[in-house]
C-alpha positions as CSV (number, residue, x, y, z in Angstrom):
1,M,-114.6,227.8,83.7
2,E,-115.2,224.7,84.8
3,T,-117.6,222.4,82.7
4,V,-120.2,219.9,84.2
5,R,-121.1,216.0,82.5
6,W,-123.8,214.5,83.0
7,K,-123.9,211.0,82.6
8,F,-127.1,209.8,81.5
9,W,-127.8,205.8,82.3
10,K,-129.6,203.5,80.1
11,R,-132.5,202.2,82.2
12,D,-132.2,198.2,81.4
13,E,-134.9,196.7,80.1
14,V,-136.8,195.3,82.5
15,K,-139.0,192.4,80.6
16,V,-142.5,191.7,81.9
17,V,-143.7,188.4,82.2
18,K,-147.1,188.1,81.6
19,P,-148.9,185.5,84.3
20,L,-149.3,181.9,82.2
21,S,-153.2,182.1,82.8
22,R,-153.3,185.5,80.9
23,R,-150.8,184.3,78.1
24,I,-152.8,181.2,77.8
25,D,-156.4,183.4,77.3
26,E,-154.7,185.8,74.9
27,L,-153.5,183.0,73.3
28,I,-156.9,182.2,72.6
29,V,-158.3,185.3,71.5
30,R,-155.8,185.4,68.7
31,L,-156.8,182.4,67.9
32,E,-160.9,182.8,67.8
33,N,-159.8,186.0,65.4
34,I,-158.0,184.0,62.9
35,R,-161.1,181.8,63.2
36,M,-163.3,184.6,62.5
37,R,-161.1,185.8,59.5
38,L,-161.0,181.9,58.5
39,K,-164.6,181.9,58.6
40,R,-165.1,184.5,56.6
41,R,-163.1,183.3,53.4
42,I,-165.0,180.1,53.6
43,D,-168.5,182.3,53.2
44,E,-166.6,183.8,50.3
45,L,-165.9,180.6,49.0
46,K,-168.8,179.1,49.2
47,L,-170.5,182.4,47.3
48,R,-168.2,181.9,44.9
49,D,-168.9,177.9,44.7
50,R,-172.7,178.7,43.9
51,E,-172.3,181.4,41.8
52,L,-169.9,179.0,39.4
53,F,-172.3,176.1,39.7
54,E,-175.1,178.6,38.3
55,L,-172.5,179.4,35.5
56,T,-172.0,175.9,34.7
57,V,-175.5,174.7,34.9
58,K,-176.4,177.8,32.6
59,A,-173.6,177.2,30.1
60,K,-175.0,173.6,30.7
61,M,-178.5,174.1,29.4
62,E,-177.2,177.0,26.6
63,G,-175.1,173.7,25.0
64,D,-171.6,175.7,25.4
65,L,-170.1,172.3,26.5
66,E,-166.5,174.2,26.5
67,K,-167.6,177.0,29.0
68,A,-169.3,174.1,31.3
69,K,-166.3,172.0,31.8
70,I,-164.1,175.1,32.3
71,Y,-166.5,176.6,35.1
72,A,-166.1,172.9,36.4
73,N,-162.7,172.6,36.5
74,E,-162.9,176.1,38.3
75,L,-165.2,174.8,40.8
76,S,-163.5,171.7,40.8
77,G,-160.7,173.3,42.6
78,L,-162.1,176.1,44.2
79,R,-164.1,173.1,46.1
80,N,-160.9,171.7,46.8
81,M,-159.6,174.8,48.8
82,L,-163.2,174.8,50.4
83,K,-162.5,171.5,51.8
84,R,-159.2,171.9,53.2
85,T,-160.6,175.5,54.6
86,I,-163.1,173.9,56.5
87,Y,-161.2,171.1,57.7
88,S,-158.6,173.8,59.1
89,D,-161.5,175.9,61.0
90,L,-162.2,172.7,62.1
91,L,-158.4,172.1,63.4
92,L,-158.5,175.2,64.6
93,E,-162.0,175.1,66.7
94,G,-160.7,171.7,68.6
95,V,-157.2,173.7,69.3
96,I,-159.0,176.0,71.3
97,N,-160.8,173.4,72.9
98,R,-158.2,171.8,74.0
99,I,-156.6,174.4,75.3
100,Q,-159.9,176.1,77.3
101,I,-160.4,172.7,78.6
102,I,-156.5,171.7,79.7
103,R,-156.2,175.3,80.8
104,E,-158.8,175.1,83.4
105,L,-157.3,171.6,84.5
106,D,-153.7,173.8,84.6
107,E,-152.2,170.5,82.6
108,V,-150.8,173.1,79.7
109,G,-147.6,171.9,79.7
110,D,-148.9,168.8,78.6
111,V,-151.2,170.1,75.3
112,I,-148.4,172.5,74.2
113,A,-146.3,170.4,71.9
114,P,-149.4,168.7,69.9
115,V,-151.3,172.5,69.6
116,R,-148.0,173.6,68.4
117,E,-147.8,170.2,65.9
118,V,-151.5,171.2,64.6
119,L,-151.2,175.1,63.9
120,M,-148.3,173.9,61.9
121,S,-150.4,171.6,59.7
122,V,-153.0,174.1,59.6
123,R,-150.2,176.9,58.4
124,R,-149.2,174.3,55.4
125,N,-153.0,173.9,54.6
126,L,-153.7,177.6,54.9
127,R,-150.6,178.8,53.1
128,G,-151.8,179.2,49.3
129,I,-155.5,179.8,49.7
130,A,-155.3,182.5,53.0
131,P,-151.7,183.8,53.0
132,T,-152.3,186.2,55.4
133,I,-154.0,183.4,57.9
134,S,-151.3,181.3,57.5
135,Q,-148.7,184.4,58.6
136,S,-151.0,184.8,61.6
137,I,-150.9,181.2,62.5
138,S,-147.2,181.3,62.0
139,N,-147.1,184.3,65.0
140,I,-149.2,182.1,67.0
141,I,-146.7,179.1,66.9
142,D,-144.2,181.4,67.9
143,S,-146.0,182.4,70.9
144,V,-146.8,178.5,71.5
145,E,-143.1,177.6,71.0
146,S,-142.1,180.4,73.7
147,L,-144.2,179.3,76.2
148,S,-143.2,175.9,76.0
149,Y,-140.1,176.9,76.0
150,E,-140.7,178.5,79.2
151,L,-142.5,175.9,80.8
152,G,-139.9,173.4,80.4
153,T,-141.6,171.0,77.5
154,M,-139.9,171.6,74.3
155,S,-136.5,170.4,73.6
156,D,-133.7,172.8,71.9
157,V,-134.1,169.9,69.5
158,Y,-135.7,170.6,66.1
159,I,-138.9,169.2,65.2
160,P,-139.7,168.3,61.5
161,E,-143.2,170.0,60.6
162,R,-144.8,166.4,59.4
163,T,-144.2,164.4,62.4
164,L,-147.4,164.1,64.5
165,S,-147.4,162.7,68.1
166,R,-150.3,160.5,68.9
167,D,-152.7,163.7,70.5
168,A,-152.2,165.4,67.4
169,E,-152.7,162.5,64.9
170,K,-156.5,162.1,66.9
171,I,-156.4,165.7,66.7
172,L,-156.4,165.7,63.2
173,A,-158.6,162.3,62.6
174,E,-161.4,163.7,64.8
175,A,-161.1,166.9,63.0
176,S,-161.1,165.0,59.7
177,A,-164.2,163.2,60.4
178,V,-166.4,166.1,61.3
179,A,-165.0,167.8,58.5
180,S,-166.4,164.7,56.5
181,Q,-169.6,164.7,58.0
182,R,-170.7,168.5,57.7
183,G,-169.3,168.0,53.4
184,K,-171.6,165.5,53.3
185,R,-174.1,167.4,54.7
186,E,-173.7,170.3,52.5
187,D,-173.4,168.1,49.7
188,E,-176.8,166.7,50.5
189,L,-178.2,170.0,51.1
190,R,-176.9,171.1,47.5
191,T,-178.3,168.4,46.0
192,A,-182.1,168.8,47.9
């Protein structure tokens, strides 16, 4: 009796490379999703801010200075987190706008490195405040790095997180100015 052996050839996996514009669109959508989650977190922090402020006022009115101090300290920490979160939201908004503009001009390679650096800054800001959002940003940084390698705009040399290019510093400065203006407006509205 003759035995028949079949050879099953394993197909080589073919990596499908999406067009650059489609990958950039997906990147923008992912960034906008993160921004929506961040906005929800900002709303939660603002609600908690109002609650703590009311509790501080109530404790002060009741003459319980120790309780008022505790609430005030917690409120101070919360406002610091809120400021960092709003700042990160503005940075993400700037990154999204910049990517959209550059995509339309077909000069993606020139903006990818600064975008990566700004995203790394946002990730650092959100690490303790919103860990899941920070992890999502890490995934996007990986996508940006992959895109950068494909475009040939990133070398294999390690770039420390703390160094920022001039473009990234400009983006951070713009976002910082907008954040301080919005913070002043919110403080004025709160006191009014």
